[in-house]
N, C-alpha and C positions, 0 to 999 in steps of 0.2 A: 243568466249561467256562471256560478262559478267556473274561473278558467284553473285546468291542472296543468302546473307542468311538469314536464316530460322529461326524463333524466336515464343517465344509463347506468346509475349505482347511487344507491342509498346508502349511508349507511347511519342508523340512528343508535338512542340512547349509547352514548359512548361517553366517559369522560377524555375531552383535547387538551393536550398539551400541545401547544400548537407551535414549538420552536424556539418561541422571541425569549423564553425565561419566564414568560409571567405567569401566572395563578392560574391553573387546571380549572375547565367549568364544562358541566354539563350540556351536551349539543349534539346534534344531527348537520352529516357533510352529504352534498350535493355533490354528483360528477358528471360533466356532460364532455364528448368530445375531448377525454383527457385532462379535461382540467374544473379545479373546483369553481363551481360556479354559486354555492350559495352556503352557510354555515351559522344554524340557527340553534337559537338554546332552546327553541320549543318544535315539536313533527309539525310541519305542515301537509298540508293535502299536495302531493308529489309522487306521480307516476312513475314505476325505475323498473325497467327491466330485471334488473337483481338490489334487493333487499337486504342487506347486511346487519344483524342486530348483533351493535358490537359489546351487550350483555354488560354495560357500564365498566366495561374490560379501557385501557389507555389508548386513544386514535393519537396516532403522532404522527409527523412528517418520515418519511422513507430516510434510513438511514444512509448517510455520505461516509464512504467508508477513503479515508482520504490519503492510504496508499495500501496498495497492495502490486501482486506480479503476477496478474493472471492478466498479462499483454496476450498471449500466444493460447493458453488453454482454454480461454475465453472462446476464442473460435471455435475449437472443438470441443466443449463440456459449453454449448452453448445453454441450458437451464442453468445450471451454475448454482445449484441447491446449494453449495455450504453457505454462499452469500444472502439468497435468499431467505433462508431459514431463520437468519439473523435477523432480518427485515433492512438490510442493506439493498436499498434502490439504486445506489450509484455508484462504480467503483471511479479511483483517478490512478492512468493507467500512464506508463513514461516513470516508473519510478527509478532511482539511484543513479540515473545516466543512463540506463541498460535496457535499451526498446530500438525497436524496428523500422522507424521512418524518422524521418527523412534518409534513406541507404538507396545507394547504384544496386543493382540483382547479386554481382559479384561480394559488395560488401554482406548484401541481406542475407546471400547461403555463407557467409562464411562465419556473421554473427548467430546467425542460428541455429550454430551448431558449436561455437563457443560459449552459448548461454547456456545451451542444454541442460547443463544441471541445476539453473536457477529458474527459468522460465518454460524449463519441457521442451519436447521435440515433438509435437502432436504433427501429423499426418494432414495437412491443410496447402492449399497453393500457397505461397509465399510470391502474389502478385499486387506488391503494389510498390511504390518509390518514394512518395510525397506525403507530407503530413496527414492531408487532405485524402487520398485514398486509403490510407492506415485507417485514417478517423471512420471513414465511411463503412469496413468491413465489420464495423459492430454497429448500425445503425439500420432499425429494426430485424436484427439479424439474430441477438441475442436478449435472454429474459434482464437483464440490465441495463440501467444509461451507463455512460461509461465518457469520461474526458478524459484529454491528452496530452503531456506536457513533452515540450522536444528537449529528448534527450544528450546530454553532453557526450555521450560516447562517438553517437552518429553522427555531430560534428566534425569530431579529430578524426574519425575515419574515415570522412570525404572529402577531407584537406591532405592529411598528413599519414593519414592509415595507420594500422596501429605498428606506429615508432618512439621510441621515447626520444621527439624533439618538443623545441618549444616553437609554439603555435604563436606567430608574429606574422610582419608586414603581410605580403599578399593570400599567404595561406589564415592568415586574425580576417582581414577582411572579409575575404568568403565565405569562413564559418559566421561571422556575422551576420552576414546577408541569410544564407541559411537559418540562420537560426528567427531573425527577423520575420523570414517569410514565411514558416513554420508556427508563428506566434499568430500572423497577419491571418493566417489560413487557420483560424479557433483554437490552439492547444493553449489550454491555460494555465503555462507558468512552463520554465526551465529547471531540468533536474541534473540533478548530476550527483554522483557518490565517490570521493574523493581516496574511497580504497579499494575499487573496482577499477579495469583496464576499457581501454584506454585512457581514463580520468582520469587515475593518477601519475599520470606522467605526467600531467598542469599543475605549473606554480599559482601563487597566488596572483600575481599581474594577469596572467589569463584570465582566471574568474574575474577579474574586475573588467576586463574589457567586453567579455564575453555580458555581464552584468549589466553595461550599460545600454545596450541593446537591451535587454532587459527593463529596466526602468522608462528606455523611452518609449514604450510597450506598455508603460501600468500594470506590467505582470510583476509574477515573484520567482524569487530566486530559491529553490528546495534543493537543501543539500543532508547527504548522508553525510558528515563532518569527516575529516580524515583520518586513516588508522594506520596508513602506510606511507612510512617516510624516505626519506633519501638520508644523507650524511647526518641534517640539522632535526632538531627538534621544534615541530611546531604546536602552540593551544590551538586545536581543530577549531574552537570554540570563537575563540579573540579572529581567527584568521576569518571566520563565515560572518564575524561580525563586520571584520575590514572591508572585506569584499563588499557589502553591502553598502556601509557608507562613505566606501569612497566610490564605487558607482548609481549611489541611488537609488538603488534594488526594493525593493518588497522582500524580506528574509524568513523563509520559513525550515526552520529542522525538523527530520525525521525523527521516527522516534526517541525522543528524547526522554528518560526517564531513569529512576533508581535501578539496582540490581540489590542482590543479596548483601554482597559487603559495605553498597552503599544507603544500606536502605534507612531509613530517618534522617539521612544528609541531604531532604530537599534543598536547605538555604545555599547549601556548600555546593550544587552542581548548578544553581541555579543564580547562583552571584553577579557573574559576568552577563551574565543574559538582562539579569534584571537593571543591569546599571544601565545597560546599550539601551533597555527598552525605556527607561526614565528619563534618558534623554535625547529622546525623538526618535530613535531607529524602530524600523515599523516591522514590527517579529510576531511570528505565531508559532507553533510547535504541536506535533502530536506524538501519541503514545498508544501503546496495547499492556495488558493490563496482564503481562507475565515476566518474570525477571530473567528468562533464559531467550537467547536466540537463536538465528538458524539461517544458515548458509547456505553457499557451494565453494566445495575444498579449491577450485583456484584461487580464493585467493590468499592461499599461503605460498604460493609460488613468488618467485624474486621475479622484478621489473623487467631482467634483461631476459630471459625465457618468453616473454609475449609478444615480442615484437616480430612482425608477421604476421602474425597472429595465428589461427586454429591450426592448420597443417604443420607450419614450424614448431607450433610450440608440440605438437604433437609426436615429430619429428626429435625433437628434442629428449620427450622424454624416452621415446625408447633408444637415444643412444647411449650406450653403455659407457661411454669417455667422457661422459657432461654428468653420471649421475651423482659422483660427490658433489662436482658443484653447485645442484639443483638443490642436494641435501643439506649440505653452509646453508644457501641462500633460504630456505623454509626454516633453519633456525636461526637466523638471524633476524627474522621477520617481527615487527613490532606487534602482531600479533599472534600469541605463545598458539603454538598446533596441539589441537587437539580437541576429539570432543564425540559423538555416538552419530552414527549414519542411521541417516533416513530414508537415505534413496539410491540406491544401488539397480540397475537394469538388470544388469546379468551379475551379479553376487548378492541376491536377496538374501542368503544366509546370514547378510552381517548386520543386517537390519537390525536397530537397536541394540548394537555390541560398540564398546568403544574403540576407538582410533588402539588404544591400547591393548587389548586382548586380543584386537583382530590381527595385530601385528608380532604379539608375542605364540599364538598360532602359526602364523605365515613364518617363524623364525627370521622375524626384520625389525631395525627397525623403524619407530612412525613414519619420520619421513620419508625413507625407503620406501615402503610400507604405501604409503598416499601416492607416490610418483606412480608404482606400479598398479594402483586401481585405477586412477585416474588414464591412464592410458589401456588398459581393460575396458574400460567403460566410455571409453570416449570423451571424457570430460565431466560426465555424469555422475557428479558424486555431489550428494546434497548430504548434510550434517544438522544436529543441536549442537549448541556449544558447552553443556551441560548433561550431566545425567537425569534421564527423565526419570529414574524413580525417585531423585532426591525430591523432583518436586509432586509428585505426588497428592501431599500433604499442607498442598501449595494455601486450603483455605484457612489452615492454622498461621500460615504466616502472618500473621495480620502488619506487622510495619508495612513490609513493602503494599501492600493493597491501601493500606494508609496512605504513604507516599502519593499513588496515583491519582486518589481522589484529593488530594493535598493539592494535586499538579492542576487538574480541573478543576477546580474552581477556581482557576488563575482564568479570566475571560478569554485568555488570545488562543485558550489548548483547544484541541480536538481529538477526535479518534482515527486509529489509522490501522488496520490489523498486522499489516508486513505480511498478508498472506504469498505463503508460496508455495500453489496446489498441487504439486508433483508429488509422488511415492505414494508408498503403501503407508505409512505411519509418519504423515509430515506434521509439522507444529502444531498445536491445539488453538493456538489463536485465527486458523484458518476456519474454527468452524466455531470457536466461541466468545471473540471480543468481544462482540456487543452484549449479548445477553451476561455476561459474566459481568459487567459492569453495571448491566441494567440489576442484577443482583446483587452487588455491592452495596447501589444504594436502599434497598432493604435490610441491609443485614448491616450497615454502617452506618445508617440515617443519613445518605446524603442523599440534595433535594434531586427528584427524579425532571422535573420544570429545569433545575441548570443541567444537568448529564444529557437530557434530551435537545437543549441548546448545543451544548456541544460537538452532537453526534448529527448534526442538521442545517442550522442558521450558520454556525461559525464559518466551517466548512463551506457551505456556499456562499457566504460570504465574500470567503479569502480567496477563492479560486473562483469570483464570476460569475456563479449559476444562478442566473439572476431571477429566475422565478422557480427556485427550489429552496427546501433548506424549511419552507414553514408550509404551516396551515390557513390558507390566504385566499381569496378571493381572486381569480382568476391567472395563480399558481398552479402548478404540471399536479396530477394529481399521484403520486409519490406518496404512499402511505401503509403506515403500520401500524398492525391490532395488535396489543397484547396485554398478558395475565400481570399485572404489576405485583401481584402478590406470592405469582407461583413460576413466573418465567426465570430460567436458569439456562446455565451452558451445563453439557452433558461431556465437552470431549475431555480426554484426558491424555497424558505424554505418553501415557501406553496404547489407547485406544482414540485418536485422534477425529478420524472421520465418523463424526458421533453427532447427530446431529439436536440445537436449544427443544427447551418445551419452553409452552406458556405463548409463542410469538404462533396467533392463529391466522392473521390475515394479512397480507401484505401485495397491495396493492400497485404497480408501475404505469405513468401512463394512465390512469386508470383502469385499467385493464387489472385481473386478481389474477396475479402469479403466482399467490399461496392460498388456498381455502383449507382450513380447519387443520393448518399444520401439513398440509400437504400439496407439492407445488403442481401446476395447473398444464403446463406445459407451452403455456404462452410466448410468444417472443416479442414483448414489447417496447425493448429499449431504445433509446436512443441516443446518437454520436452529440453530444451536449459540446456547444463551445463558450469560451468565455462573452457572455453581455456588459 
């Protein structure tokens, strides 16, 4: 008697692009107990609890978003449809040095309020302290997989507090021990944002010392390069390369791409990175396919006013005797102060409007208005750095799109949305990054096999996610099924919370998380570690 194989899910009649960059092929995939157990060129006799007919659409590994800011909001919006609808099955948290473990209870409460304009302030229990405890908050409780990085900000808070002091001596040794423990507890990298606080208080030597621990753990140094400077100017790209070379750590650049002023200048922005790569520095990078950015308005405040953390900063914002000094600091910031509001819980009437427009309406200068809004909103002020209206015809702005594809043609590039999932109308990158790039493949003739490799295997390899990023027997059943002829993003700057089209199924650890473009309510995500 012919023995019938019993599986949980059979996906049949698909065009398989396996994540390795190899050419596509027709095939069928069987999944059991969350793992791929068979990849067949022709359908065999299988009894399955669920049969999915791909109808000759593409079957690919689930996408890995290498840069997101869902650290808190994912614990509140556990379904995370914004990511699932894009085909994302894994997100890498702890970005830019701005996250919440390891932190003592008092530092956690303070940083929760301090970062609310970036990571949100959902009503969730803040009941962890270690990297392990924080990672486990996402294990089996959310719809996608997560991986976590030890954040630089936490190391400084736990050793020096929010103070502009050098991290040296016993404090440095303590910080290195905390970092080492975090990496050994499952974190996949060490992240910093040298434009954010308290990370901005650091110098190059500090980062070298910390990154020696990264190298000892065969891990990765992930950097949002420096844009906040003291008296001296530093080339932030060369600084990052120097940190990697002196420490021996692997280096990863966050959201590194051209923009509208630099469109067509890929060789210019990559020249120093290319030289370092050619001499053997282990470098990777990521991008999202939008020329504008987004962030939280605390970035414009001067270094001195951050000392002491949230409560001290709020007192300074409220002190009329310090207002002129604060305004001067904002005016002297190396990042020009300006943008369009995306997140203001108490002043939602300003969302979508420019800083200049709102300041004129209030009869203030932009820096003065910004100080008042930060005070009124308890720092919860989010922004786009450019006018949303400018970018509504971005699809016709080919040079930047082509730059993204030229960068992604390099084998060490990957995709990271830099999603900030808060506000009524956040940046569309959090809802459209992955389908947008799939659409670019169709419109610009870019290899779909190459693009999927950059979305899957490249980040999995970089961050040590050993059974992810490929369609391979024994690997996790993280799978996306999409129509390459019709997949597209619909999120715009004017209406960002809009789901893509053409991504019909998403499986996370063998569980169907999206069925016929609708989320199913399954929470099959696991907390991944470096393997």
